[in-house]
N, C-alpha and C positions, 0 to 999 in steps of 0.2 A: 512593571515591567521588568526591573534590573530584578525583585523576589520570583518572580518568576523564571529567569534567564538563571537564577542559582540554583531552583527548585527542579530542573530539565536534568541542568550540569548534575547536583547532584544526587539525579536517580539514574542518570546515565551509569556515571561511580558507583554506587550502590549496587547495581545491578550488572558493576564487573564487563561495562561496555564501552567500548570506544566513540569518543565524543567525536563527529558527523565533521564537516568543514561546515555546514547550516546545522542552527537548529532549527525544528519544527514548531510549530507554535502550540498543542499538544504536549503535555507532557506526561514524561514516564508515571504510572499511576494515576492520572486522569481518566474518569468512563468512555468510551468510543461513542460518539453518538450513534445511534441504532439509523435505519434505512432501507428502503425497496427500493431498486431501482431495475432497467431493462439493462438486460446485458448479455451478452453475446458466447458461446465457444465456438472454437468447428464451424461458425456461417451460422448457429442456429441460437431464433430469440430463446430469452428467458426469465423470469423474472428471480433476481437477486435479495435475500432479505441476510442482511448482518448474523439479525439473530441465529435465524435457521444455519445457517454457514460454523456460528461458534459452539453449535449444538456436536458439531463432528470434530472440534480442535483449533488452533488457534489459525486468523486468518491476517494475511499479509494483504495491506490495504495500500499500495501503491499510486498514488496522485501522477499523471500526469501532463503536458500541457498540450498536444495537440496527435489523433495518428496521422502516422505517415510525415513525420520531421523525424529530421535525424539521429538528434539523442531520443528519442520516442522507440523510432525501431529496433536502434542498439539497444533500449532497455529493455522490447520487446523479446526481442532473441536470448537475451540474456535469463530471461526470463524464465522464456522456452527450453532452455539448457538447460534449467535448474530445475524445471519441474517434479520430476522423478522422486529426484535429492527433495524439495519442499514435502511430494506426498509420504515419505519416507518415514518423517518426520510427525506424517500426523493434519501436515500446514493445508491449507485453500490459499490460495495467490487468485485476486482480484484485483485488475487494475482501473484506474475509473478519471476520464475527461469527459471536457462539457461537450465530444463529438455526440452527434446523434447518431441513432442508432443502428441506421444503412451503414454508416462508414466505419464502424467498429464490428458489422462482421464480418466486412472486407478487413477491416486487422482482426481480427479477431485467426483468421483462414492466411493471409497475406505473412503478416509479420508475429502473431503470436503461436503458427506455428498449430494452430488446432489442439493450445496443448496447456492452457488457464483461460478464464476469463475476462472480458474487457464490458467496464459497464457508462452509459451514457447518463453523467450528469447533470441533466438537459435543465438550462437556467444556472446550474450551478451552485446548488443547491448546498449539497452535500461536501461542496468543497470549500465552502464557509459555516460550515459549521465544526471543519474542520481545521478549522482556518490554514487555508489550504492555497488560496487565492495567490495567482501571479504575481506581486507589486505592480501598479503602473498597466495588470493590461488585468484586470476586473474577470473577462469572459473566458480566462483560460485558468486553470490550475498549475500550483508548483511542483518542482518534483521534490514531495517528497513521502518518504516507505514508512508504515506506521506496521508494527508486529501487536497483533491484539488476542489476545490469553481468552481462552472459552466464557473466564467470568464476563468479559466484558471491556476489560483495562487496560492499559496501554501499555504495553512491557518498555516497548524501544520506536523511537522514533530518528528515522537520520532524512535531511533535510540537504541535498545538493545537484545543483541545476548539469552535475558532468552525471551522466546514467552508470558510470562506473561507482562500483559501490554499495549501491543497492540491493544486490540480489547478496553476494557475501556477507556482509552486513547484518543482513533479515535472515538470513542462514544461522550465521553465526547466538545471534537475537534466541533464536525457537531450540537451540542446543543447549544453550546454558542457559534457558526456560527450563526445559526440559528435564536437565542434570541437575536443579535447584527441586524440583516438584517429585523428585525420589526419595522416598522414603529412607 
């Protein structure tokens, strides 16, 4: 565990990124687990596949505990407000919780403001593979944001139950990654 913590801190420092208030379980450089899930954007259901999304550019995958709760609503609003900035960087945003798809259809309209997709992690299998289970609440995700490069590697991870910082930190990580990828 100590070795993993040191590797996460070293990866964040090597990428020139600041350390958040808490650490996500997947480390910078880890391969992001592949998944397919039912998702919704603008109230319309579709199947989201990480591999397909990565073909278009980096993916911001953020886990949140429960739709329509105070912190999750604040975070969804912030991601919605920043959607055009993410798109200008070629990035896709997808939120994920253990909520059912019918709840997320409503959440995608009301709180995500038809701007980005949210996916249903029914049974919590994806959050387990991403080590994003909320401690003491196994049916809920922790508030963790990952940036995944098109090659499937985690380039940034940020964990904080405070919804502040997730959007700006992931935008900054994508900008730094794009700058370092230029010849």
